[in-house]
Backbone as a ProteinNet text record, in pm:
[ID]
protein_1_A
[PRIMARY]
TVAGSPLSFVMRAPSLHQGRPELTPTAIMAGKLLARRLCGQSLDVMDYSNVPTTVFTPLEYGCVGLSEEEAMARHGEEHVEVYHAYYKPLEFTVAERDASQCYIKMVCLRKPPQLVLGLHFLGPNAGEVTQGFALGIKCGASYEQVMRTVGIHPTCAEEVAKLRISKRSGLDPTVTGWRG
[TERTIARY]
8043.6	8127.5	8221	8318.9	8418.2	8423.4	8274	8220.3	8286.8	8291.2	8361.8	8472.6	8567	8644.2	8757.3	8885.5	9011.5	9075.7	8973.2	9015	8920.6	8833.4	8727.6	8855	8910.1	9066.1	9116.7	9172.5	9232.1	9198.9	9074.2	9011.3	9008.4	9000.9	8985.8	9137.3	9228.6	9349.7	9433.6	9400.3	9430.7	9366.8	9273.4	9229.1	9353.1	9412.8	9493	9579.8	9607.5	9753	9720.7	9608.9	9577.2	9670.1	9720	9828.5	9947.9	9997.5	10129.5	10162.2	10265.4	10299.7	10246.8	10164	10147.8	10195.5	10289.3	10454.8	10459	10502	10484.5	10652.9	10762.6	10859.2	10808.4	10705.5	10675.7	10574.3	10494.1	10410	10454.3	10540.1	10659.5	10739.8	10822.1	10859.3	10744.1	10662.1	10552.4	10510.2	10474.7	10458.6	10587.3	10641.6	10776.9	10763.4	10764	10814	10703.1	10541.3	10436.7	10447.5	10490.3	10504.8	10605.9	10740.3	10832.6	10782	10625.8	10561.1	10507.1	10457.3	10361	10393.9	10501.8	10614.7	10682	10665.3	10752.5	10903.3	10960.3	11087.7	11128.5	11042	11069.3	11031.3	10998.6	10905.7	10917.1	10986	11015.6	10882.6	10833.4	10732.5	10780	10687.4	10751.3	10779	10876.9	10866.5	10851.7	10742.9	10729.3	10773.3	10807.7	10923.6	11023.6	11027	11170	11187.1	11034.5	11052.3	11072	11188.8	11195.3	11129.5	11132.1	10990.3	11039.7	10997	11033.8	10951.4	10888.6	10805.7	10867.2	10890.9	10925.2	10907.6	10887.1	10840.5	10963.3	10978.6	11093.3	11223.3	11128.3	11241.8	11186.4	11283.4	11209.1	11226.8	11174.3	11107.3	11101.7	11262.1	11222.5	11251.3	11191.1	11219.7	11191	11242.3	11258.8	11254.4	11193.3	11168	11096.4	11024.1	10997	11008.6	10897.3	10857.3	10870.8	10938.1	10974.9	10840.7	10759.9	10583.4	10548.2	10569.7	10553.6	10676.4	10804.8	10920.7	10883.1	10827.3	10749.7	10680.6	10573	10479.1	10514	10638.2	10639.9	10747.1	10851.6	10967.3	10978.3	10877.5	10836.7	10952.4	10900	10962.4	11069.5	11137.5	11269.4	11353.1	11270.1	11370.6	11436.2	11366	11376.6	11534.8	11586	11721.5	11669.1	11636.8	11649.3	11756.8	11828.1	11893.7	11885.4	11911.2	11798.6	11922.2	11980.5	11978	11983.1	11960.4	11950.2	12034.1	12071.9	12199.7	12192.3	12266.4	12270.5	12359.6	12244	12357	12484.1	12581.1	12651.1	12644.2	12538.1	12506.4	12369.5	12321.2	12255.2	12321.1	12427.4	12542.5	12576.1	12658	12716.2	12572.3	12472.4	12345	12287.4	12303.6	12276.5	12104.2	12087.8	11954.3	11893.6	11775.2	11687.5	11747.2	11814.4	11811.6	11753.4	11688	11646.5	11533.8	11455.4	11362.2	11516.8	11596.8	11702.8	11666	11635.6	11631.5	11641.1	11750.9	11753.5	11741.6	11661.6	11605	11619.1	11715.5	11754.1	11709.2	11623.1	11514.1	11619.9	11666.7	11721	11686.5	11689.3	11705.9	11802	11789.8	11823.8	11961	11924.4	12020.3	12122.6	12277.8	12385.6	12399.8	12399.1	12508.8	12354	12267.8	12170.8	12119	12008.8	11988	11881.7	11907.1	11826.4	11690.1	11625.9	11459.1	11377.6	11478.1	11408.8	11512.4	11534.6	11520	11470.1	11436.8	11359.2	11464.1	11451	11544.7	11451.5	11440.7	11452.5	11490.7	11579.2	11639.2	11676.5	11766.7	11803.6	11856.1	11827.2	11895.3	11822.8	11669.4	11643.1	11612.5	11579	11531.5	11651	11808.8	11908.2	11961.7	11922.4	11999.2	11898.7	11798.7	11747.1	11737.7	11737.2	11748.3	11908.4	12025.3	12139.7	12130.9	12059.9	12086.9	11944.1	11873.6	11773.6	11839.9	11907.8	12008.3	12055.4	12095	12173.3	12100.6	11960.8	11873.5	11802.7	11773.9	11713.6	11796.2	11969.9	12014.8	12046.7	12024.1	12036.4	12130.6	12169.8	12249.6	12240	12357.8	12355	12355.3	12326	12364.8	12535.9	12589.1	12725.2	12790.7	12740.7	12811.8	12784.1	12693.1	12680.8	12809.1	12748.5	12870.5	13091.9	13049.6	13209.7	13239.3	13103.9	13061.9	13166.7	13240.2	13317	13204.8	13183.4	13110.9	13142.3	13101.6	13137.4	13128.8	13262.1	13265.7	13211	13155.9	13072.4	12908.3	12841.4	12716.6	12611.6	12459.7	12404.8	12390	12464.1	12441	12480.3	12631.4	12740.9	12683.1	12593.9	12504.8	12483.8	12381.6	12399.7	12449	12609.3	12733.7	12767.2	12696.5	12717.6	12629.5	12531.2	12437.4	12494.9	12486.9	12569.2	12444.3	12369.6	12267.8	12138.4	12110	11980.1	11840	11768.7	11684.2	11651.8	11686.6	11726.2	11809.3	11886	11999.7	11953.1	11842.7	11814.1	11878	12013.7	12134.3	12034.8	12056.2	12029.4	12105.4	11940.3	12019.7	12064.6	12043.9	12078.2	12193.2	12257.8	12410.7	12415.1	12542.4	12493	12539.7	12604	12668.7	12748.5	12773.6	12864.6	12979.5	12989.7	13086.7	13164.4	13253.7	13417.1	13450.5
10030	9952.1	9881.3	9916.5	9824.1	9702	9766.4	9593.5	9451.3	9395.8	9269.7	9223.8	9305.2	9334.8	9348.2	9304.7	9349.1	9504.7	9584.2	9706.9	9732.8	9671.6	9698.8	9700.6	9610.2	9556	9668.4	9690.9	9851.3	9967.9	9996.9	10095.4	10114.2	9966.3	9930.7	9927.6	9936	9900.8	10044.9	10165	10198.1	10206.8	10121.2	10072.4	9955.7	9901.3	9804.4	9861.3	9995.1	10032.7	10135.1	10082.2	10182.2	10098.1	10213.2	10226.8	10205.9	10222.5	10240.1	10369.3	10397.9	10524.5	10568.9	10666.2	10694.2	10808.1	10720.8	10773	10739.1	10854.5	10825.4	10667.1	10755	10638.3	10505	10465	10366.5	10315.5	10375.1	10317.1	10233.9	10301.7	10287.1	10140.6	10149.2	9994.6	9894	9899.5	9797.6	9771	9851.1	9804.1	9707	9785.6	9659.3	9577.5	9535.8	9422.5	9350.3	9402.4	9312.5	9266.7	9387	9287.9	9196.8	9204.6	9085.6	8938.9	8951.3	8862.2	8751.9	8900.5	8818.1	8774.8	8834.6	8741.3	8660.5	8622.5	8525.3	8499.3	8658.5	8674.7	8709.7	8716.9	8744.1	8677.2	8689.7	8600.4	8764	8890.4	8976.5	9038.4	9059.7	9194.6	9299.1	9413.4	9521.7	9523.8	9631.7	9589.5	9773.9	9728.6	9902.5	9958	9872.4	9878.4	9999.9	10098	10197.5	10285.1	10330	10421	10534.4	10595	10749.4	10800.5	10961.7	11068.4	11145	11311.9	11432.2	11540.7	11607.9	11723.8	11855.7	11901.8	12013.5	12118.9	12169.3	12281.4	12386.6	12499	12625.1	12548.6	12515.9	12417.2	12274.4	12211.4	12052.9	11990.4	11901.5	11755.5	11640.6	11492.4	11398.9	11284.8	11193.5	11049.9	10929.4	10858.7	10715.8	10632.4	10493.1	10379.6	10414.2	10413.7	10451.8	10575.1	10652.7	10763.4	10733.2	10782.4	10784.8	10736.6	10772.5	10681.6	10534.2	10526.9	10403.9	10293.9	10325.3	10250.4	10192.3	10281	10312.9	10209.4	10189.9	10113.2	9957.5	9979	9834.8	9794.7	9815.2	9805.9	9778.2	9911.9	9929.6	10044.6	10158.3	10238.1	10234.4	10157.3	10133	10020	9991	9962.9	10052.8	10195.7	10249.5	10381.7	10407.5	10564.8	10644.9	10759.7	10860.8	10936.7	10967.2	11070.6	11217	11318.5	11436	11573.1	11653.1	11778.4	11902	11990.8	12111.8	12152.3	12222.9	12244.5	12306.4	12409.2	12543.4	12541.7	12482.9	12423.5	12621.7	12541	12621.3	12739.4	12758.8	12805.8	12890.4	12871	12984.5	13044.2	13023.1	13076.9	13216.2	13195.5	13263.7	13388.9	13348.2	13430.6	13479.3	13434.7	13489.9	13460.4	13405.4	13283.2	13245.5	13221.8	13145.8	13037.8	12954.7	12829.1	12715.7	12781.5	12721.4	12609.7	12587.9	12474.1	12382.7	12399.6	12297.3	12184.5	12046.9	11949.3	11767	11718.1	11541.2	11483.1	11352.6	11273.7	11121.2	11065.3	10964.7	10826.1	10777	10671	10499.5	10428.4	10349.5	10251.8	10092.6	10019.6	10043.8	10011	10071.8	9970.2	9887.4	9726.5	9749.4	9727.5	9738.2	9649.4	9669.5	9767.3	9894.7	9898.3	9997.6	10045.6	9939	9892.1	10023.5	10121.6	10216.9	10203.2	10244	10225.9	10322.1	10443.3	10525.3	10730.8	10787.3	10898.7	11028.9	11117.2	11224.8	11364.6	11429.9	11525.7	11659.4	11782.2	11902.6	12020.3	12099	12139.4	12150.5	12214.9	12227.2	12112.2	12071.5	11930.2	11795.9	11825.5	11676.5	11585.9	11609.3	11469.8	11416	11489.7	11426.1	11353.2	11390.6	11384.9	11228.4	11239.7	11102.4	10992.5	11068.3	10968.5	10827.5	10935.7	10859.2	10773.5	10813.3	10716.3	10612.6	10634.9	10499	10429.7	10390.7	10281.6	10214.3	10324.8	10225.8	10143.4	10247	10209.2	10076.3	10105.9	9960.3	9808.6	9832.8	9729.5	9698	9762	9743.4	9833.8	9922.2	10014.7	10007.4	9989.5	10053.8	10219.2	10246.9	10356.3	10359.3	10245.2	10238.8	10252.6	10222.3	10202.8	10385.2	10463.6	10597.8	10682.5	10596.8	10732.9	10694.9	10557.9	10550.6	10575.9	10670	10705.4	10876.9	10894.4	10997.9	11057.8	11248.5	11289.4	11345.1	11459	11533.1	11650.6	11728.1	11856.8	11968.2	12076.8	12134	12056.5	11974.4	11917	11900.5	11939.1	11890.8	11818.3	11684.3	11533.4	11482.6	11546.5	11562.3	11586.4	11607.6	11630.4	11533.1	11459.2	11282	11251.5	11182.9	11124.5	11209.9	11323.5	11439.5	11384.6	11301.4	11280.4	11239.2	11325.7	11216.6	11214.8	11297.2	11343.4	11242.6	11198.4	11121.3	11217.7	11159.1	11260.8	11187	11042	11025	11084.4	11154.7	11171.1	11323.4	11387.9	11536.4	11644.8	11615.6	11744.7	11788.9	11949	12016.9	11982.8	11931.7	11893.2	12003.7	12168.2	12306.4	12287.3	12268.7	12335.2	12489.5	12525.7	12683.2	12771.7	12709.3	12731.9	12599.9	12641.2	12579.2	12499.3	12365	12249.5	12216	12270.6	12210	12151.3
7248	7413	7392.7	7561.3	7560.9	7634.2	7720.2	7820.5	7729	7854	7799.4	7691.9	7623.5	7547.9	7609.6	7536.2	7670.6	7672.8	7578.9	7628.4	7751.5	7828.8	7919.3	8072.7	8063.5	8163.2	8129.8	8065.2	7998.7	8095.8	8054	8115.7	8264.9	8321.2	8502.3	8546.9	8456	8510.6	8589.6	8631	8743.5	8858.6	8877	9006.2	9053.7	8979.1	9038.9	9083.2	9085.8	9138	9295.9	9344.9	9507.9	9555.3	9607.2	9751	9667.9	9569.6	9519.3	9468.3	9398.7	9356.3	9248	9230.7	9118.8	9042.5	8977.5	8890.3	8774.6	8708.9	8540.1	8570.2	8587.3	8580.3	8679.8	8725.6	8792.3	8720.3	8665	8546.5	8404.2	8406.7	8300.7	8294.7	8440.3	8484.8	8448.3	8556.3	8572.9	8422.9	8359.7	8220.1	8142.5	8138.4	8046	8139.9	8241.4	8279.3	8235.2	8272.7	8244.4	8128	7998.7	7887	7849	7936.2	7941.1	8002.4	8078.9	8156.3	8057.9	7985.8	7891.7	7754.9	7742	7593.2	7638	7805.3	7800.7	7806.4	7809.6	7847.9	7951.8	8082.8	8212.3	8326.9	8389.7	8542.2	8585.3	8610.9	8747	8718.2	8855.9	8860.5	8906.9	8936.7	8944.8	9118.1	9162.8	9315.5	9338.9	9444.7	9483.9	9591.7	9644.3	9790.5	9693.9	9828.7	9781.5	9676.4	9636.3	9535.7	9574.4	9508.5	9532.6	9423.4	9528.7	9428.6	9467.5	9417.1	9428.1	9428.7	9506.3	9505.6	9451.9	9337	9273.6	9305.7	9425.8	9425.4	9478.3	9473.1	9495.5	9617.3	9691.4	9804	9772.9	9684.1	9654.1	9784.5	9782.5	9879.6	9825.8	9897.8	9831.4	9927.3	9872.7	9987.5	9912.4	9964.3	9973.9	10075.1	10087.7	10174.3	10225.3	10383.6	10488.9	10563.1	10636.6	10650.7	10804	10896.8	11034.6	11128.5	11081.7	11135.9	11082.5	10982.4	10942.5	10975.1	10983.9	11055.5	11190.4	11306.6	11370	11400	11333.5	11347.6	11297.3	11205.4	11155	11231	11262.7	11365.3	11524.7	11567.2	11679.9	11721.3	11813.4	11822.1	11905	11968	12064.3	11913.7	11809.8	11717.9	11586.3	11650.7	11488.6	11557.7	11498.2	11506.5	11369.6	11409.6	11305.6	11362	11244.6	11230.4	11101.2	11235.6	11141.2	11109.2	11034.6	11064.2	10960.5	11038.2	10915.9	10902.2	10720.8	10644.2	10600.9	10576.7	10474.5	10384.5	10258	10143.8	10152.8	10020.2	10003.5	9910	9799.8	9777.5	9847.1	9906	10015.6	10060.4	10121.3	10148.7	10108.8	10004.3	9877.4	9882.3	9864.9	9832	9941.5	10052.7	10163.6	10226.7	10192.7	10145.1	10311.7	10293.7	10456.4	10433.8	10527.6	10492	10657.5	10667	10806.8	10763.6	10625.9	10639.2	10570.9	10478.7	10487.4	10575.5	10546.2	10661.3	10560	10639.9	10605.7	10756.2	10725.3	10786.8	10783.2	10818.8	10787	10844.9	10821	10953.6	10931.7	11066	11058.9	11124.6	11094.1	11207.9	11330.3	11490.1	11563	11559	11548.2	11558.1	11469.6	11511.5	11422	11322.8	11178.9	11119.7	11030.2	11135.5	11122.6	10944.1	10928.7	10791.3	10770.4	10664.1	10620.9	10583.8	10629	10589.7	10514.3	10511.8	10471.8	10487.5	10337.4	10385.3	10319.3	10341.3	10346.2	10321.1	10254.2	10202.2	10178.9	10250.6	10193.6	10173.2	10048.1	9995.8	9876.9	9803.7	9669.4	9596	9494.9	9421	9507.5	9588.9	9632.9	9540.2	9367.7	9344.2	9323.2	9263.3	9212.2	9371.4	9490.7	9578.7	9634.8	9619.7	9622.2	9537.7	9433	9275.7	9337.5	9363	9425	9558.3	9619.4	9792.7	9749.2	9618	9615.6	9598.7	9514.9	9510.2	9587.1	9692.3	9804.4	9873.5	9878.7	10048.8	9965.3	9817.9	9737	9749.7	9746.4	9771.6	9895.7	10028.4	10165.6	10227.4	10205.7	10229.5	10399.3	10509.9	10597.8	10678.4	10741.2	10812.4	10841.2	10900.3	10879.7	10742.7	10655.4	10517.1	10459.4	10512.9	10458.1	10528.6	10661.7	10729	10681.5	10642.9	10569	10422.6	10361.5	10259	10200.7	10105.3	10125.4	10032.3	10089.9	10050.2	9872.6	9799	9723.9	9736.1	9794.7	9822.5	9723.6	9722	9819.9	9767.7	9801.7	9695.3	9823.3	9822.5	9948.8	9968.1	9867.9	9931	10017.1	9976.1	10107.5	10238.9	10272.2	10428.8	10486.9	10375.4	10402	10485.5	10427.7	10472.1	10620.9	10650.6	10766.2	10887.1	10867.8	10976.1	11099.2	11200.5	11319.2	11464.8	11444.1	11548.9	11539.7	11684.7	11628.1	11720.9	11675.5	11793	11873.1	11880.8	12038.9	12172.7	12095.8	12161.9	12247.5	12169.7	12187.2	12168.4	12091.3	12070.8	11983.1	11926.1	11841.2	11735.1	11611.6	11490.6	11386.2	11414.1	11389.1	11327.3	11208	11151.6	11156.1	11178	11146.5	11091.9	11019.4	10864.6	10799.2	10688.4	10596.8	10669.2	10698.1	10683.2	10661.6	10625.8	10520.9	10553.2
[MASK]
++++++++++++++++++++++++++++++++++++++++++++++++++++++++++++++++++++++++++++++++++++++++++++++++++++++++++++++++++++++++++++++++++++++++++++++++++++++++++++++++++++++++++++++++++++

């Protein structure tokens, strides 16, 4: 039996992560930081905010930061602006694939410079796109900074830098074709 031994702690360790992302890279980073603290090499602890993740299904979904609902609960609906768009990736245009489900949503504070609170991306390469924007969000990127970013053409990530329609505006977020 391992009860009462140091191994009993390890056997219970997963319960310590309730409400935290259950992702391998997150666990690896948390473990490395813990090892460094135990060896007296660092005082850094794991920051579980803005951990990016992706669901690798035929149409990928990636997200980082707060959902629209979480942002409104935390900051109030009147203080949150949500930019969104349906888009048609170039690779869907060439292959004449249905792109009606390709969607991007950026959740921001409404007050300038509009700090980005979350990004949600449904479409090809969502993992790559989400990973790239996760650094910016982790570093406190604003909507204004994202809009001043030159997109790499033609990529799916470029579509994030083209988000101009807010839900509050009531305008149609559907992009009818490739925007060159």
